[in-house]
C-alpha positions in Angstrom: 0.0 -17.1 25.3 -1.9 -14.4 23.4 -5.6 -15.1 23.4 -6.9 -12.6 21.0 -5.7 -10.9 17.9 -7.7 -7.7 17.2 -7.7 -6.2 13.7 -10.3 -3.6 14.5 -8.2 -0.9 12.9 -6.9 -3.0 10.0 -8.2 -4.3 6.7 -7.2 -7.5 5.0 -6.9 -9.2 1.7 -7.7 -12.9 2.1 -5.9 -15.2 -0.4 -7.1 -18.6 -1.5 -4.5 -21.3 -1.3 -4.5 -25.0 -2.1 -1.2 -26.4 -0.8 1.6 -25.8 1.6 3.7 -24.3 -1.2 1.0 -21.7 -2.1 0.5 -21.0 1.6 4.2 -20.4 2.1 4.3 -17.9 -0.8 1.5 -15.8 0.7 2.9 -16.0 4.2 6.3 -14.8 2.9 4.5 -11.9 1.3 2.8 -11.1 4.6 6.1 -11.3 6.5 7.7 -9.0 4.0 5.0 -6.5 4.5 4.9 -7.1 8.3 1.2 -7.9 8.2 -1.0 -10.7 9.6 -2.8 -12.6 6.9 -5.9 -14.7 6.1 -5.5 -17.8 4.0 -8.6 -19.3 2.5 -9.4 -22.8 1.2 -12.3 -23.5 -1.2 -14.5 -26.5 -0.7 -12.7 -28.3 -3.5 -9.2 -27.6 -2.1 -10.4 -28.4 1.4 -11.6 -31.9 0.3 -8.2 -32.7 -1.2 -5.9 -31.3 1.5 -4.2 -33.1 4.3 -6.0 -30.8 6.7 -4.1 -31.3 10.0 -0.8 -31.1 8.2 -1.7 -27.8 6.5 -3.1 -26.2 9.7 0.0 -27.2 11.7 2.3 -25.8 9.0 0.4 -22.5 8.7 0.6 -21.9 12.5 4.2 -23.0 12.8 5.5 -21.1 9.8 3.5 -18.0 10.8 5.2 -18.1 14.2 8.6 -18.5 12.6 7.9 -15.3 10.5 6.6 -13.5 13.5 3.1 -13.0 12.1 -0.4 -14.5 12.7 -1.8 -16.5 9.9 -5.5 -17.4 10.0 -7.2 -20.2 8.1 -10.7 -19.6 6.6 -13.0 -22.1 4.8 -14.5 -20.2 1.9 -17.9 -20.6 0.2 -18.8 -23.8 2.0 -22.2 -25.5 1.4 -21.5 -28.7 3.2 -22.0 -28.9 7.0 -19.6 -31.9 7.2 -16.7 -29.8 5.8 -17.5 -27.1 8.3 -17.4 -29.7 11.1 -14.1 -31.0 9.8 -12.6 -27.5 9.6 -13.6 -26.7 13.2 -11.9 -29.9 14.3 -8.7 -29.5 12.2 -7.7 -26.0 13.3 -9.4 -23.6 10.9 -10.1 -20.2 12.5 -13.3 -19.3 10.5 -15.7 -20.7 8.1 -18.1 -19.3 5.5 -21.5 -20.9 5.2 -22.8 -20.1 1.8 -26.6 -20.7 1.7 -27.1 -17.7 -0.6 -28.8 -20.0 -3.2 -31.6 -20.8 -0.7 -34.5 -18.6 0.3 -33.7 -15.9 2.8 -35.6 -17.9 5.5 -33.6 -21.1 4.8 -30.4 -19.0 4.7 -31.2 -17.7 8.2 -31.9 -21.1 9.5 -28.7 -22.7 8.1 -26.5 -19.8 9.2 -27.9 -20.0 12.7 -27.3 -23.8 12.7 -23.6 -23.3 11.7 -23.1 -20.5 14.2 -24.4 -22.7 17.0 -22.3 -25.6 15.8 -18.9 -23.8 15.8 -19.1 -20.9 18.2 -18.3 -23.1 21.2 -14.9 -23.8 19.5 -14.2 -20.1 19.0 -14.6 -20.5 15.2 -15.9 -17.4 13.4 -18.7 -17.4 10.8 -19.0 -15.6 7.6 -22.4 -15.6 5.8 -23.7 -14.2 2.5 -27.0 -12.7 1.1 -27.5 -12.6 -2.6 -25.5 -14.8 -4.9 -22.2 -13.3 -6.1 -21.9 -14.1 -9.8 -19.1 -16.0 -11.5 -17.3 -19.3 -10.9 -15.3 -20.2 -7.8 -13.5 -23.6 -8.0 -16.2 -25.3 -10.0 -19.1 -23.7 -8.1 -21.0 -21.8 -10.7 -23.4 -19.0 -9.8 -25.7 -17.8 -12.6 -27.6 -15.4 -10.5 -27.6 -11.8 -11.6 -28.3 -8.5 -9.9 -27.7 -7.2 -6.4 -28.7 -8.4 -3.0 -32.0 -6.9 -1.8 -31.6 -4.5 1.0 -34.8 -5.8 2.7 -33.3 -9.3 2.6 -30.1 -8.0 4.2 -32.0 -6.3 6.9 -34.1 -9.4 7.6 -31.0 -11.6 7.6 -28.9 -9.5 9.9 -31.9 -9.0 12.3 -32.2 -12.8 12.7 -28.6 -14.1 12.6 -25.3 -13.4 14.3 -22.5 -13.8 11.8 -19.1 -12.4 12.5 -18.5 -11.4 8.9 -21.0 -10.6 6.2 -20.9 -10.7 2.4 -23.5 -9.5 -0.1 -23.8 -9.2 -3.9 -22.8 -5.6 -4.6 -21.6 -5.9 -8.2 -18.3 -7.9 -7.9 -18.0 -11.3 -9.4 -15.8 -14.4 -9.0 -13.2 -15.2 -11.6 -12.2 -12.9 -14.4 -14.2 -9.8 -15.3 -15.5 -9.6 -18.9 -16.1 -5.9 -18.6 -15.5 -3.2 -15.9 -17.8 -4.0 -13.0 -20.3 -1.5 -11.6 -19.7 -1.7 -7.8 -22.6 -0.4 -5.8 -20.8 1.6 -3.1 -24.1 3.1 -2.0 -25.2 -0.4 -0.9 -21.9 -1.0 1.0 -22.5 2.3 2.9 -26.2 1.4 3.5 -25.1 -2.0 5.0 -22.7 -0.1 7.3 -25.7 1.9 8.6 -27.7 -1.3 9.2 -25.0 -3.2 11.1 -21.4 -2.8 12.2 -20.6 -6.4 11.3 -17.4 -6.4 9.1 -18.2 -6.5 5.4 -16.5 -8.9 3.1 -15.9 -8.2 -0.6 -15.8 -11.3 -2.9 -14.3 -11.1 -6.4 -11.2 -9.0 -5.8 -9.3 -10.4 -8.8 -9.3 -8.1 -11.8 -10.2 -4.9 -9.9 -7.7 -2.1 -10.4 -5.8 -0.6 -7.5 -8.0 2.4 -7.6 -11.1 0.2 -7.4 -9.6 -1.7 -4.5 -8.7 1.6 -2.7 -12.3 2.8 -3.2 -13.5 -0.4 -1.5 -11.0 0.0 1.3 -12.2 3.5 1.9 -15.4 2.1 3.3 -14.9 1.7 7.0 -17.0 -1.5 7.2 -15.0 -3.3 4.5 -12.5 -5.4 6.4 -11.8 -8.3 4.1 -11.3 -8.5 0.3 -11.0 -12.0 -1.2 -8.4 -12.8 -3.8 -8.6 -16.2 -5.5 -8.1 -16.2 -9.2 -5.2 -13.8 -9.0 -3.3 -16.4 -6.9 -3.9 -19.0 -9.6 -2.8 -16.6 -12.3 0.3 -15.8 -10.4 1.1 -19.5 -10.2 0.6 -19.7 -14.0 2.8 -16.6 -14.5 5.6 -18.2 -12.5 5.6 -21.2 -14.9 5.4 -19.0 -18.0 8.5 -17.1 -16.9 10.4 -20.4 -16.8 9.1 -21.3 -20.2 10.2 -18.0 -21.7 13.7 -18.3 -20.1 14.2 -21.9 -21.3 14.1 -23.4 -17.8 11.5 -25.9 -18.9 14.0 -27.5 -21.4 14.5 -31.2 -20.9 18.3 -30.8 -20.6 19.3 -29.4 -17.3 15.7 -29.2 -16.1 15.6 -28.2 -12.4 12.3 -28.4 -10.5 13.6 -26.3 -7.7 13.9 -23.3 -10.1 10.3 -23.8 -11.3 9.0 -23.9 -7.7 11.0 -20.8 -6.8 9.6 -18.9 -9.8 6.1 -19.9 -8.9 6.7 -18.9 -5.2 8.1 -15.5 -6.1 5.3 -14.8 -8.5 2.6 -15.5 -5.9 4.6 -13.7 -3.2 5.0 -10.5 -5.3 1.3 -10.5 -6.3 0.1 -10.9 -2.7 2.6 -8.3 -1.4 1.3 -5.8 -3.9 -2.3 -6.2 -2.7 -1.3 -6.0 1.0 0.5 -2.7 0.4 -2.8 -1.1 -0.6 -4.2 -1.5 2.9 -1.6 1.0 4.1 -2.9 3.6 1.8 -6.2 4.2 3.6 -6.8 5.9 7.0 -9.3 4.0 9.1 -8.1 5.1 12.6 -10.8 5.3 15.2 -13.0 2.8 13.4 -14.9 0.5 15.8 -15.9 -2.1 13.2 -13.5 -5.0 13.1 -12.6 -8.6 13.4 -11.2 -10.4 16.4 -9.8 -13.9 16.1 -9.8 -15.7 19.5 -9.5 -19.1 20.9 -12.2 -18.9 23.6 -15.0 -16.5 22.7 -16.1 -13.8 20.3 -18.9 -11.3 20.1 -21.4 -10.5 17.3 -19.4 -7.5 16.2 -16.0 -9.1 16.4 -14.6 -11.5 13.9 
């Protein structure tokens, strides 16, 4: 049995899902592109899911498709949900204490790390609130993370993945975002912990490729685009009269939604093959027994 999956020389898009059907569509995209994949659940989705059933399906279907599929709990502010995720088969969790003072953020992050590391669960943390709305969690903070806060945080914690407010936002962009690439580069100088970009929806391929060009960027989160792809799948059926009462076939609707999500996810994944990060020693390792500070 393979103990560790190293992605030290790879970069990932991580897709938010909310059901077995949405998970299947993203896994099919990953299998099509011959890539491992990270599936994420928001707090709201996690609370509603049959957790053991989803985790079992994800692992089983991933094996069937000959890829590894990892489950991540995104933007979690409830320690009880983190405990449940660790017990139900999630591979990693994000503790989001970015709305607290930097001292409280450090304390809470260390508490979570201590709580889950013995299970081999990996921890993502965040400094500076990333603006926008993510499944009902609204952040009205503006501006960037302070580099001195990032330095203090990373000097006193041991997360496996790290996110910071660098100009991206959750949800849909109202105008072209100003992404502070200089801050991402500065963070890479401070620490070799893999950097996570939140707010990948709405960024052009060129913007995403610019982010992927940073050697410390290992994970870019995609949430709203998955929901929009779901909506697009339904719209296609409406435009082609498949929603008419007469002859209505739910299988056709579900297939259209599946294909729309799959095609969107596959398009993102193909971008990771357009950057050269060979020789990079910053990465993520998912394992079932242990992990180090600089492996996720």
